[in-house]
C-alpha positions, 0 to 999 in steps of 0.5 A, a space after each residue: 057525279 065527275 063528268 069524265 072530259 075527253 083529250 082528242 076526237 076518237 079518229 085522232 086519238 086511235 090514229 096517234 094509238 097506232 101510229 106509235 112505235 111499237 104498234 108500228 113495229 109489232 109490238 105491245 101496246 098497254 092503255 087501262 081500260 077506263 082511257 079507251 072508254 073516255 076516248 074512243 069506247 070500250 066496243 071501238 077500240 075492240 072493232 078497230 083492232 080486229 079490222 088491224 088483225 092483232 090481238 087484243 088481251 084485257 088483264 085487270 084494268 089494261 088492253 094489251 094490243 099484240 100488235 102483229 097478226 102473228 100467232 101468240 101463245 101466253 104460256 102461264 
């Protein structure tokens, strides 16, 4: 069994992610599911995205966070 090493505290990781230029300017932030699980956990991540009013999309092994609270439409 492989030991998973966290690289920072969950709060620091989240602060860094949501202070990224893409997050601040209403863009899209992409993170791997494995990285999210290791650094903060899935439930905490979903909660943090939700309280900011952002949109969260899960696709394959990635989370995509649309960093604005406006409507979105998936075309295909």
